[in-house]
C-alpha positions in Angstrom: 14.7 32.9 -10.0 15.1 31.3 -13.2 18.5 31.4 -15.0 19.3 31.5 -18.5 22.6 31.4 -20.5 22.5 33.0 -24.0 25.0 31.1 -25.9 26.4 32.9 -29.4 28.8 31.1 -31.5 31.0 33.5 -33.8 33.5 33.6 -36.3 35.1 36.7 -37.9 31.6 38.4 -38.1 31.2 42.0 -37.2 27.5 41.4 -37.0 28.0 40.1 -33.7 27.5 43.8 -32.3 23.9 43.6 -33.6 23.3 40.5 -32.4 24.4 41.8 -28.7 22.6 45.0 -29.2 19.6 43.2 -29.9 20.3 40.8 -26.9 20.1 44.0 -24.6 16.9 45.3 -25.8 15.2 41.9 -24.5 12.3 42.2 -22.6 13.3 40.1 -19.6 10.2 37.6 -18.1 10.2 38.2 -14.2 12.4 36.4 -11.9 14.4 35.7 -14.7 18.2 36.4 -14.9 20.4 36.5 -17.8 23.9 35.8 -19.1 25.7 35.9 -22.4 28.4 33.4 -23.6 30.4 34.6 -26.5 32.3 31.2 -28.1 34.8 32.3 -30.7 35.6 29.7 -33.1 38.6 31.7 -35.0 42.1 30.3 -34.3 43.0 33.6 -33.0 40.7 35.6 -30.5 39.4 38.0 -33.2 36.4 38.8 -31.5 37.9 39.5 -27.9 37.9 43.4 -28.5 34.4 43.8 -29.9 32.9 41.6 -27.1 35.3 43.8 -24.6 33.8 46.9 -25.8 30.5 46.0 -25.7 30.6 44.3 -22.3 31.6 47.5 -20.5 28.1 48.8 -21.1 26.1 46.0 -21.9 23.2 45.2 -19.4 23.8 41.8 -19.0 27.0 39.8 -18.2 28.9 38.5 -21.3 31.5 35.9 -20.9 34.2 35.4 -23.7 35.6 31.8 -24.3 38.2 31.7 -27.2 37.6 27.7 -28.5 40.0 27.6 -31.9 39.5 26.5 -34.6 37.1 26.6 -37.5 34.6 23.3 -36.3 31.3 25.1 -35.0 31.0 21.9 -33.2 33.8 23.1 -30.7 31.9 26.5 -30.3 28.8 24.9 -29.4 30.3 22.2 -27.2 32.3 25.3 -25.0 28.9 27.0 -24.6 27.5 23.8 -23.1 30.4 23.4 -21.1 30.0 26.7 -19.6 26.5 27.1 -19.0 25.6 27.0 -15.6 22.0 28.0 -15.9 18.7 26.3 -15.7 18.2 27.2 -19.3 20.6 27.5 -22.5 19.4 29.5 -25.6 21.5 29.6 -28.9 21.2 32.4 -31.5 23.5 32.6 -34.6 25.9 35.1 -34.6 24.6 37.1 -37.7 20.8 37.4 -36.1 18.9 39.7 -34.1 16.4 39.0 -31.7 13.2 40.5 -31.3 12.2 42.1 -27.7 9.8 39.4 -27.1 12.2 36.6 -28.4 13.2 34.9 -25.3 9.7 35.7 -23.3 7.9 33.9 -26.3 10.3 30.9 -26.1 9.6 30.6 -22.5 6.1 30.8 -22.6 5.9 27.7 -25.0 8.3 25.6 -23.1 5.7 26.4 -20.2 2.8 25.5 -22.0 4.1 22.8 -23.8 6.7 21.0 -21.0 9.0 20.5 -24.2 13.0 19.9 -23.6 13.4 22.3 -26.5 11.7 24.8 -28.1 12.4 26.3 -31.7 11.7 30.1 -33.0 11.6 31.2 -36.2 14.4 33.1 -38.2 13.1 35.7 -40.9 15.5 36.2 -43.8 16.0 39.7 -44.6 17.1 40.2 -48.4 19.0 43.2 -50.1 17.7 45.1 -52.6 20.2 43.2 -55.2 19.2 39.7 -54.1 17.1 37.8 -57.4 13.2 38.8 -57.1 12.2 34.7 -57.1 14.6 34.3 -54.2 12.5 37.2 -52.1 9.3 36.0 -53.8 9.7 32.4 -52.3 11.6 33.1 -49.3 14.1 30.5 -49.7 16.5 31.4 -46.6 14.1 31.9 -43.8 14.4 28.9 -41.1 11.1 27.3 -39.6 11.0 23.9 -38.2 9.8 20.8 -40.6 6.5 18.8 -39.1 6.7 15.6 -39.8 2.5 14.2 -39.4 2.6 17.0 -37.1 5.5 16.1 -34.7 9.0 18.0 -34.5 11.6 15.0 -35.2 14.6 17.4 -35.2 15.5 21.1 -34.5 18.2 23.8 -35.0 20.6 26.0 -33.1 20.0 29.5 -35.0 16.9 29.9 -32.2 16.3 27.9 -29.8 16.0 27.7 -25.6 16.5 24.3 -23.9 15.9 23.2 -20.7 19.6 22.3 -19.4 18.3 19.9 -16.8 16.2 17.6 -19.0 17.3 14.0 -19.2 17.3 13.9 -23.1 19.9 16.4 -23.0 22.5 15.4 -20.1 25.7 15.1 -21.2 24.8 15.7 -24.9 27.2 17.0 -26.9 27.7 18.4 -30.9 29.8 15.7 -33.1 33.0 17.3 -33.7 33.2 15.0 -36.7 30.3 17.3 -38.3 31.6 20.8 -37.3 32.8 21.6 -40.6 30.1 20.3 -42.7 27.1 21.1 -40.9 24.0 19.1 -39.8 25.6 19.0 -36.0 22.7 20.4 -34.8 20.3 18.1 -37.0 21.9 15.4 -35.3 22.0 16.7 -31.8 18.1 17.3 -31.7 17.5 13.9 -33.7 19.3 12.1 -30.9 17.7 14.1 -28.1 14.2 13.2 -29.2 15.2 9.4 -29.7 16.4 9.5 -26.2 12.9 10.7 -24.9 13.0 14.6 -25.5 10.2 16.7 -26.9 10.6 19.9 -29.2 8.1 22.5 -29.5 7.7 25.7 -31.7 7.0 29.3 -30.7 5.9 31.1 -33.7 6.3 35.0 -32.1 10.1 34.0 -31.1 11.3 36.0 -34.2 14.8 36.8 -35.1 15.9 38.2 -38.3 18.9 37.2 -40.2 20.5 39.3 -43.4 21.3 37.4 -46.5 24.7 38.1 -47.4 25.2 38.7 -51.0 27.6 35.5 -50.9 24.5 33.3 -50.0 22.0 35.1 -52.2 22.8 32.6 -55.4 21.2 29.5 -56.4 24.2 27.5 -56.1 24.8 28.6 -52.5 21.2 27.2 -52.0 21.9 24.2 -53.8 25.1 23.4 -51.7 23.1 24.0 -48.7 20.4 21.7 -49.6 22.6 19.0 -51.0 24.5 19.2 -47.5 20.9 18.7 -45.4 20.1 15.6 -47.9 23.2 14.3 -46.9 22.7 14.5 -43.2 19.4 13.3 -43.2 20.2 10.2 -45.5 23.0 9.7 -42.9 20.9 9.2 -39.8 18.5 7.5 -42.0 21.2 5.1 -42.7 22.0 4.7 -38.8 18.6 3.8 -37.8 17.0 2.0 -40.8 13.8 0.3 -40.3 13.7 -0.9 -43.8 16.4 -2.1 -46.2 18.6 0.8 -47.0 18.2 -0.1 -51.1 14.8 0.7 -50.5 15.6 4.2 -48.9 17.7 4.8 -51.7 15.1 3.8 -54.3 12.5 5.7 -52.6 14.9 9.1 -52.4 16.1 8.6 -55.9 12.5 8.3 -57.5 11.9 11.6 -55.5 14.9 13.2 -57.4 13.1 12.0 -60.7 9.7 13.6 -59.5 11.4 17.3 -58.4 13.1 16.9 -62.0 9.9 16.6 -63.8 8.2 19.2 -61.9 10.7 21.7 -62.3 10.4 21.3 -66.0 6.6 21.8 -65.8 7.1 24.7 -64.1 10.0 26.2 -66.3 8.0 29.4 -66.5 7.7 29.9 -62.7 11.0 30.7 -61.4 9.8 30.2 -57.7 8.2 27.0 -58.3 10.9 25.6 -60.5 13.8 26.5 -58.4 11.7 25.1 -55.0 11.3 22.0 -57.1 15.0 21.9 -58.3 16.5 22.4 -54.9 13.9 19.8 -53.5 15.6 17.3 -56.0 19.1 18.3 -55.0 18.1 17.7 -51.3 16.7 14.2 -52.0 19.9 13.3 -54.1 21.9 14.4 -50.9 19.8 11.7 -49.4 20.9 9.1 -51.7 24.7 10.8 -50.9 24.1 10.2 -47.3 22.5 6.7 -47.5 25.3 5.0 -49.6 28.1 6.6 -47.1 29.4 9.6 -49.1 31.5 12.1 -46.8 29.6 15.0 -46.1 30.8 18.3 -48.0 32.2 21.1 -46.2 30.4 24.2 -45.5 31.9 26.0 -42.3 35.7 27.3 -42.0 38.6 27.5 -44.1 37.7 26.6 -47.0 33.7 26.6 -46.7 31.7 29.5 -45.6 31.5 31.3 -42.5 30.2 29.2 -39.3 26.5 30.3 -38.7 24.1 28.3 -40.7 
């Protein structure tokens, strides 16, 4: 038998009900047993009634863990500590999995022999979202390949081999639990420890984009923090001088600013270049040691990225 613990970290999200409903409809690979772990990161156990109500009729056992407060790394680590299965999957509490989600992740893991397999998360836009945002699809999540290789990952759609040496004892950094970037660091360090990442394009999950996130300022804040994380990781493993890296990132900021001006009358291209510039500005910020901005918990946005 193959066992899987599917982990869902939650923080004041009623959409958790939709996530759990989608997991109930999964096509389960033959010989596979599933358990769901819900880690509630609120100061009070606010998700407990919802989980209790759904758990009574859910086809898979659900374990609820209250792990306060307002630090997503605490919730992710609680899931890792509670996991007993040979494989661990993570999906966000505002995402819904397609019926073939888990089977597609497993298929790619078997074919590739990877320690962790990522799936795509498709953004679902409301009618009121800006047209340029829908057209450019600025919120969907896909892995970034560098010269054909995955160097880091994310936790909104992933399956991991719990017994892999690269994952043994690995935990999410509590210092990044409110800024974000804890998953980027986790998978970067996993790869540096010899782990391999793969991508399963058919392991679809969907994520609705709330009105609060359907704006250029929100995207800019998110991109800047992403750049800060990348810059900080660069600073800890530089193979060339930090000044050179700062100069490279700074030149990219300037290039993107010029490109955004050139595409002034094309909203999708203009905003894409502007956001790339903001990300590279975040890289400079991370390289010089500026503390990462808070995105999650009290004073930030809700936890799922």
